[in-house]
Steps between C-alpha positions, in 0.01 A plus 500: 500500500816387686740741330496824307427507128805524272548863395682667214669838509380711209612834362258669261650763271263738321471858380498741794180653361327162542630420850164583659318265263755225567452536876122495452524183289716331767254606771214349303715191452474465879816303589787743448702594810714811425867485598796739467658512157860372503609633159778755561457649154150621590589775745203736460166497685239577233204434732606728788308804371203278418486367855534848650209632292292195588566537875394867495187426297409198714533702821278778362244252367483325838428830676239598241322167533487552876344842449271424205417135571567187296439519126366145473649163400812509286485287185817492291440423129714216368628717213576806716854639469709649777544880489827649382705730723346806332147364553579423863632852558184645342286291736714612794466868409123468460472328838704780651252761371201298624663460839549875531128554430401229748749629756330841500164330563661284768652804672158672505345195660784478753446864596126439540569194719744700710245784541233248604735353755565849638124564519459174689756611758325838533165325553651286778628812674172687448304211650692557822457881492129513421423481870645852528223732390738797457690666222849351518652795316413726796595241758847428357620855428878511523509856642239440768588538871321171555699177434274226366591130465273244331575130545433184697618330818412178687169517686674392821716814491219755449427568869865537599582721200191719563610564859858570399392737222278692744813594695645659181189692407407262214168332431430159344179452301405154368324480163525131397617154610605200291580191705724598791619818323332828601514788250521838666585869458744653749511882521686736724757784521769478235770602751479160673477295177837324540414389854169358376670314209727316746201401712308373196798299373516311832125425478520345150350795314479468121471823308237499224635707208235715335571548126445841344201365306317430827574829677140616470168396650460116479175534302671720241793256484260210442330686212841578344609134524183380327542753221867403457413130484236569232758695300748208520230252396439710190873508420523121551212444259671715239825309552316170450352631175849599382634154592216327315566722200869408502411130524266525201749710306812291561355152577521349147847643440615374841391150404698530178806621694463205735494268199813659351689476827401134539646432156817690591549317832699199364788708362498728806532197730755324279714815515556437873716195437658660196394553142828567326576633156725699272408735222175385343509153661356381829529167681267327746654218703341243727397140562226287345408130536671276248168348393372846398777580248300405189197694623719805561643489149151483352388794714796714393467404133133596499575840654834607352526301174873421534588852627672349804787277605450237772806362675442218746711265712484277805614649832872469566631348827619843615153654482297215650455700821338783299257282305141531628310191603174417318307204639148414391279331758167322458205670663480261796864570593494882476363561854827359640723729294473802738611279792815405310554852364496633856830312540638600162499452123682200349797577279486426130557126449458430870262234632166668573367385839131592466371149419698314772418784739126459440509122547730502805327793670159334474636167627667669799188699586275197472732282709520760779131597492325180402133521591191456281292763681773761540607455137140547384478820707816635329355419157177679591683808636719519189193489274313761708792744483605405145422843356708677765787251496516474122697217346660406833158372617555189289805419711267497799255274315778257407653507850160435659433214258834335576431551872171313451686219319749462786205517740369185333847346527511588873133428573439849647198728460483819710744330738283191556706184455218248554263589214716405199738206473843617384587389149871514580603579858403701808765748623365468855541123511814462287721808564830319431387401154387855426840629612682247283295587193560874557878453514489271195306769310764754606776272365323473166442874486866585570615246240277680250644842592857372458418359156329826401803700617738278302281554193496876547878520548553288191268717290687809623830353378634433850565129456751473783247626754234269358725199538722559803345761730312422820172595330587303186526132413787439744290640784212284381719189509609580856140565608360180348784296648458653844122446492552139389748443781268642766205303361709180517594571863128547574420165339293649218749412222797271460743709295740615772828421322427638149320797653798583723736476201275730297477751786876499555571539128257790472645673805856462369402648163329794670803560723735485200285751312494736799880466525546593135255790520654649815743774399703542818809387689547142617366546854200704393435258215486204737269687735265616224484153344427333834232751600319501166511119474361466853237763418388285206411210726343718769282696256376194314390318811363804681288573193382140499401516866301818426243275336424348839274802546261336250443218748497746791223711348292197402517392866440856617180508294371195687612643836313827445184309411534291818543819705179641351311176576633500859371854559165422338435183705493698826214727383126469453342428160500863380851568625620170350374597154631856518844380615524248216408762239732769637781251561487369145490859372817579695669188364407588142616861521795479738652163423404520133692828469801363688509185285479708181798707617700194607444333164625817328800510731598143412470581131699823520780415743540124461426498128541823305816604683676192362440540129297815424703819462190717459696785340382453143330761285133472417399515134317834459368531145443829325124546491247738355236661719173309494145621546 
């Protein structure tokens, strides 16, 4: 739970003809993470053609399922075998033929949909022209001496345009109006058509194109549109019958193809990282948990009856960075995993921060937002939206519960400080103590991060950094000594002399390490050592002081409640109640969100940045498709 499971690197050698069954067995095994094969002697890629055929077949099957609908739940028999390359190519070729048949049906339906869309546009145009009780074919003759324009213009422009057109020998006749747009016919001598077009353009005229299908009497056009729509409805019904026939004809075989492709998926996916081979041999390489080795041997023996060779070893120091990280969490801790994964994945062998993150995050949130009523409201909201929030809702439940606990400690319920007696202290009446406890918590938290970093460096084989660097044990010695010295000056402790010696010794060791690590000339070396040593002290204490915000937000919570009460006291009974309800709602939503973010910030920047690299690789097992 605090570190990744020990893994072994395995290389499974088998007959190339059984590679698909080996991949299927490893997928059913459930904890095999494929990795590139490192054997130079195995230079061929026996699964490349298999993966290519699977990709083509999978793409065609996906399209067919979209067209024909789902074929039902997929149940994979325990004794089912993965298809060979020849079987997979047969499935792919059959899917290709089915897709061609479905594509023809799809094209027919697309053409019908396009024709219906065109009819819809014609109906919109006809609806505007039906006010003209004339044959448009006669009205719009191209060789006529009369120039005719059909369109619309703003109603405010009709009078001015009518007067202007009268001076050119043209007439304007209105036949419809929609909103502020007037539809009209403008007719006049063709010799002055260009002059009229310029006038209409200035008035906001919009020409209404009349398609060839509508160049007849509007009643005849309406009858043609209805007949055409009936014809398309008949074609659509026939197309639906064809589609249903294809679904009945190919449905069972499609389900079988889906089953075969699901069985072929493990080898196709393993081929991405590299299934290597030579001649009639193939090799699958990857990582499995150490505790699963005996189970793996039993699985392979039951399937291949000694027709395989299994080579296994622990990861070497050079490949630690490439080893995936597999950590198993109990159910109650899993909601916090996404919050840690948003920062990064722990390296193999590195300290996993999920458990300390969960504990520290909840303590920080509760300390900054301690109130029984507000915490209960957060719990209630998390439960109400649990289905939408998913697993993260339980973080809200836990945070609200801890907020209620700190509310009991502080004696606060919906901001009222005089209903409950504090079990511990009241931030409003003892702010100095709250500030001291916050800084002390920060000291403990930073000590923990320095220890975790030293552990991680040691596990990574970087002992010198773990011992002598500013984020290692030497930095920890300086920090503890400096804190002890400051606490002695403040009268809290009496360890000034040993603490000062410890701080000085730690700082000297850090400076010596920086001097050795600096690869530069004398002057630059002195400068780098001085700056980095000074930076050690500044960073440690600035990070410690960041925890003062815990006290600041606990006081801010009380101050916001007092502000709400002050506003409410100046109002009548109804206004007083409404102000209290709305004010507490604002505190819960606004301050609750800010506190949640601030707690995350402290965890990420004052904690994770010290010991958590976050650049590890997640363990992604080879899996078989489930129902």
